[in-house]
C-alpha positions in Angstrom: 90.8 148.7 115.6 90.9 147.0 111.6 90.6 143.4 112.3 88.5 141.7 113.6 89.2 139.4 117.0 88.8 135.6 117.1 87.6 134.0 119.8 87.7 130.4 120.3 87.5 127.8 123.0 90.1 125.3 123.0 89.6 121.7 125.8 87.7 125.0 127.8 90.0 127.9 127.4 89.3 130.9 125.6 91.7 132.0 123.2 92.3 134.7 121.6 94.2 135.7 118.8 95.8 138.0 117.1 98.9 138.6 113.6 102.7 139.0 115.5 105.1 137.6 113.3 108.2 139.5 114.1 110.1 137.3 111.0 113.5 136.8 111.5 116.1 139.1 113.4 116.5 140.6 117.4 114.2 139.9 119.8 112.3 142.8 121.5 113.7 142.6 124.4 117.0 142.9 121.9 115.6 145.7 121.5 114.4 146.9 124.3 116.4 146.4 127.1 120.0 146.1 125.9 122.2 144.9 128.5 119.9 146.1 130.9 118.0 143.7 133.6 116.8 146.6 135.9 116.6 150.2 134.9 114.7 153.3 137.3 115.0 156.8 136.4 114.6 157.5 141.0 115.5 154.4 142.9 115.8 150.7 143.5 115.2 149.2 146.7 115.9 145.9 147.6 113.8 145.7 151.0 114.5 141.6 152.4 117.2 139.2 151.6 118.9 139.2 148.7 117.8 139.4 145.5 119.6 138.4 142.1 120.4 139.8 138.6 121.0 138.9 135.6 122.3 141.4 133.8 122.9 145.0 134.1 121.0 147.8 136.5 121.3 151.0 136.8 119.8 154.5 138.1 119.3 157.4 136.2 118.8 160.3 136.3 119.0 159.7 139.9 121.3 157.3 141.7 119.9 155.5 144.1 120.8 151.7 144.5 119.8 150.4 148.3 119.8 147.5 150.3 121.3 143.4 149.4 121.8 141.9 145.9 124.0 139.8 143.8 124.6 139.9 140.2 124.9 137.1 138.2 125.7 135.9 134.0 128.0 138.3 134.0 125.8 141.8 135.1 126.9 145.0 136.6 126.2 148.3 138.1 126.6 150.9 135.5 127.0 154.7 136.5 124.7 157.2 136.4 126.4 158.8 133.5 126.5 155.6 131.1 122.6 155.1 132.1 121.6 158.4 131.4 121.5 157.5 127.3 120.2 154.4 127.9 117.0 155.5 130.6 116.5 158.5 127.4 116.1 155.3 125.3 113.5 153.9 127.5 111.5 157.5 127.1 111.2 156.6 123.6 110.6 153.0 123.7 107.5 153.3 126.6 106.2 156.0 124.5 105.8 153.7 121.3 104.8 150.5 123.0 102.4 152.2 125.0 100.5 154.2 121.9 97.2 153.2 120.9 97.9 150.8 117.1 94.9 149.7 114.7 95.9 146.1 114.6 95.3 145.4 117.8 92.8 143.9 119.9 90.8 144.8 122.9 91.8 142.4 125.9 89.4 141.9 129.3 90.8 142.8 132.2 90.9 140.0 133.7 93.7 137.8 131.9 94.0 134.4 133.6 93.1 131.0 132.4 93.1 133.1 128.3 95.3 131.8 125.7 97.0 134.4 123.7 98.2 134.2 119.9 100.8 136.0 118.6 99.6 139.4 118.3 99.2 143.4 120.2 96.1 143.1 122.9 94.6 147.0 125.0 93.0 147.2 128.2 92.1 150.6 128.2 92.4 150.7 131.8 94.3 147.6 134.2 95.1 144.0 133.7 95.3 141.6 136.1 96.5 137.9 136.4 94.2 136.7 139.6 94.6 133.5 139.4 95.3 129.3 136.7 97.6 130.0 134.1 98.3 132.1 130.5 98.9 130.6 127.8 101.2 132.4 124.9 101.4 130.2 122.0 103.4 131.0 119.4 101.9 129.4 116.7 104.8 127.9 115.2 105.5 131.6 113.5 109.2 132.1 113.1 110.0 135.6 115.5 105.8 135.1 117.6 105.5 139.1 119.1 103.6 139.2 122.2 102.2 143.2 123.1 100.6 144.1 125.5 99.5 147.3 126.7 97.7 148.3 130.1 96.3 151.9 130.7 96.9 151.9 134.0 98.4 149.1 136.0 99.8 145.6 136.0 99.0 143.7 138.8 100.0 139.6 139.2 98.4 137.6 142.6 101.0 135.5 143.9 102.0 131.6 142.5 100.4 132.7 138.9 102.7 132.0 136.3 102.4 131.5 132.2 103.4 128.4 130.1 104.9 128.9 126.6 103.6 126.9 123.7 105.0 126.7 120.0 107.6 128.4 119.4 106.6 131.6 122.2 109.3 133.1 124.1 109.6 135.5 127.2 112.2 137.7 124.7 109.5 138.5 122.4 106.7 139.6 125.5 106.3 143.3 126.1 104.1 144.8 128.6 103.6 148.7 128.1 101.6 150.1 131.1 99.9 153.7 131.8 101.7 153.6 135.5 102.7 150.7 137.5 103.4 147.3 137.8 103.0 144.6 141.2 104.2 141.1 140.9 102.8 139.0 143.6 105.1 137.0 145.7 105.9 133.8 143.8 104.8 134.1 140.7 107.0 134.2 137.6 105.9 136.8 134.3 107.0 136.1 131.4 108.3 139.8 129.2 110.0 142.7 130.1 107.8 145.5 131.0 107.9 149.2 130.4 105.9 150.9 133.4 104.9 154.3 132.9 105.8 155.0 136.7 107.2 152.3 139.7 107.6 148.7 139.2 106.6 146.6 142.7 108.8 142.8 142.7 106.7 140.4 145.0 108.7 138.0 147.3 110.7 135.0 145.2 109.0 136.7 142.3 110.6 136.3 138.7 111.5 137.7 136.4 112.1 136.1 132.9 113.0 139.6 130.8 114.2 143.6 131.9 112.2 145.7 134.4 112.1 149.4 133.6 110.7 152.0 135.4 110.2 155.4 134.9 110.0 156.3 139.1 111.2 153.5 141.0 112.0 149.8 140.9 111.3 147.5 144.6 112.4 144.1 145.5 110.3 142.5 148.4 112.6 139.7 149.1 114.4 137.6 147.1 113.4 138.1 143.7 115.2 137.2 141.0 115.3 139.7 137.4 116.4 137.5 134.5 117.4 139.5 131.1 117.0 137.1 128.2 120.2 134.7 127.5 121.7 134.9 131.1 121.3 132.6 133.0 119.4 129.8 134.5 115.6 132.1 134.0 116.6 132.3 130.3 113.1 132.0 128.1 113.0 128.4 126.8 113.7 127.7 122.9 115.9 130.9 123.2 118.8 130.6 120.5 122.4 132.9 122.2 122.1 136.7 121.8 123.9 139.4 120.2 124.7 142.6 122.4 121.8 144.4 121.4 121.4 148.5 120.9 118.9 150.1 123.2 117.5 152.5 120.9 116.5 149.6 118.1 112.6 149.9 119.0 111.4 148.3 116.2 107.6 148.2 116.6 106.3 148.8 113.0 104.4 151.8 110.6 102.7 154.3 112.9 99.5 154.6 113.9 97.9 157.2 111.7 101.0 158.6 109.6 103.3 156.8 107.3 106.2 158.5 106.4 108.9 157.4 102.8 112.4 157.6 103.1 113.6 160.6 101.2 117.7 160.7 99.8 118.6 164.4 100.0 121.2 163.0 96.9 118.4 161.7 94.9 119.0 162.9 91.6 115.7 165.4 90.9 112.6 163.6 89.1 109.3 162.4 88.7 107.5 160.2 91.3 110.0 156.7 90.6 109.1 153.3 91.9 110.5 151.6 95.2 114.2 152.1 95.8 114.6 152.0 99.5 112.8 152.3 102.5 109.4 151.3 103.9 107.5 151.8 101.4 109.5 153.7 98.7 111.7 156.6 98.1 111.3 159.5 95.5 114.1 161.5 94.5 114.4 165.1 96.6 114.3 168.0 94.7 117.6 170.5 95.7 115.1 172.8 97.6 116.0 175.4 100.0 117.0 173.3 103.0 118.1 170.0 102.4 120.8 168.7 102.8 122.6 166.8 100.0 123.3 163.4 101.1 120.9 163.6 104.4 117.6 161.4 104.8 114.2 163.0 105.6 111.4 162.4 105.8 108.0 162.8 103.4 104.2 162.2 105.4 102.4 159.7 102.8 99.3 162.0 103.9 99.7 164.2 100.9 102.1 162.5 98.3 102.7 165.4 96.5 103.8 167.5 98.6 101.5 170.5 97.8 100.6 171.6 101.6 102.9 169.5 103.5 102.2 170.5 107.6 105.6 171.2 109.9 103.5 170.5 112.4 102.5 166.7 111.9 106.4 166.8 112.9 107.3 169.3 114.8 110.9 170.0 116.0 111.7 168.3 119.5 113.7 165.7 121.0 112.2 162.4 121.0 114.9 160.8 122.5 117.8 159.4 120.6 116.1 160.0 116.8 113.5 163.2 115.9 112.3 164.2 112.3 114.0 168.0 112.8 113.6 170.7 110.0 110.3 170.6 108.8 109.9 172.3 105.9 106.9 172.1 103.2 108.2 169.0 101.4 110.3 167.5 104.4 111.6 166.7 107.6 114.6 165.9 108.0 115.7 162.9 110.3 118.5 163.3 113.3 120.2 161.5 115.2 121.5 162.2 118.9 125.4 161.3 119.2 127.5 162.7 122.5 125.3 165.2 123.3 124.7 167.2 119.7 122.2 166.5 117.4 123.2 165.8 113.8 121.8 164.5 110.2 122.0 161.1 109.4 124.3 159.9 106.4 122.4 157.9 103.7 125.1 155.5 102.6 124.0 152.0 103.4 120.5 153.5 104.6 117.8 151.0 104.1 114.3 150.0 104.7 114.9 148.3 108.2 116.7 151.6 109.1 113.4 153.2 108.0 111.3 151.2 110.5 113.4 151.6 113.8 112.9 155.5 112.4 
C-alpha cells in the first residue's frame, strides 16, 4: 500500500498509526455535509418518538420524510428541488471517499478497543464496533483527518462510543461505506457517514456529523444527528464554522492518475518551471479544441503528450465537475451550473482549486 503500518501497544490498547494531517482550512464535514445533517435519495423515516436534527434535512430525487422529528440549531426541511444539487454532490463525495488509496492502511473488521492516529483505514468487508471504546488520537496535528473505508457495512453495538484526544475532532472523521450503517441503541458515532445504501440510527443513538445515504435513513426512537457547529453535540474543540459548499471535495491526489493544470491562454513555449496548480503548470499550444482562458488538465503519466490517451479521462457526468472534450493533449475542466456544462475561467485558479478537482 505504499507505506508500512506501525502497530504498538500503549496502556494495553493497540495503536494503529496513519498520516492524515490536512493542515489548516475547512474541515471534512464542511466540504462533505454543507448545511445538511441528514440527506437520503429515497426516504427519511422516523419510526418512534421524536428524534432531533441539528442541521438541514432533505430527500432527492425522492420526496418522503415521515414520522416525528424536531429541528434544532437553526435546521430546516429543504425542498426536493433545492436538495437535488446537493444529492448529486454526495454521489461524487461517496465515490471519492471510498476509492482505494495508495496511502491507506488495512484494518481489522473489529475496531473495538483500538487507538487510531490520523490517516486512511480500510476494511475490504465490514467494520464492526462490538464493545469497548475506540480512541482517535489527533497527535496535536493542526487539522488531523480520519477516513474509515468499509467494503460493505458499519455496525456499532449498543452503548459504544469514541474518545477524541490530542486535537481529534468529529468534523474531520468520515465513514465511507460500500453499503449500509447500523448504529446500536445508546451508541455515539463521531464523524459523518457516506453510505452506499441505507443508514439506521438505533434508539437514543447519536451521530456527531452528518448522515448521507444513497437510499434511506431510518431513525428508530429519539435519535440525534448534530452537524458540527450546531448545538451541544458539536465536536469537542471545534471552532466556529463557515458556510460550506458541498462540492468542495478535497480528498488529495487520485490514487492512480496524477494531473497537471494547464491554462489555455498561456503562451506556447518549452516546458516551464512550476507556475500554478498542485504539481506545476505548463503552457498549452493553441491546438485545435483548446479554448483560451479556460482550464485544462494533462495526465502526468505521459508529460510529453505524444501519445495521450483520451480514454484516461472520458467524457461523462461526474456530478458537479468533469473532465471533457479530451484531445491527445489534455482534457477540459467543466462545471455544471444551472443545468448546463460550461468551461471554468482561469482567473484566480490555483493549486487549491486543482486539488478539489
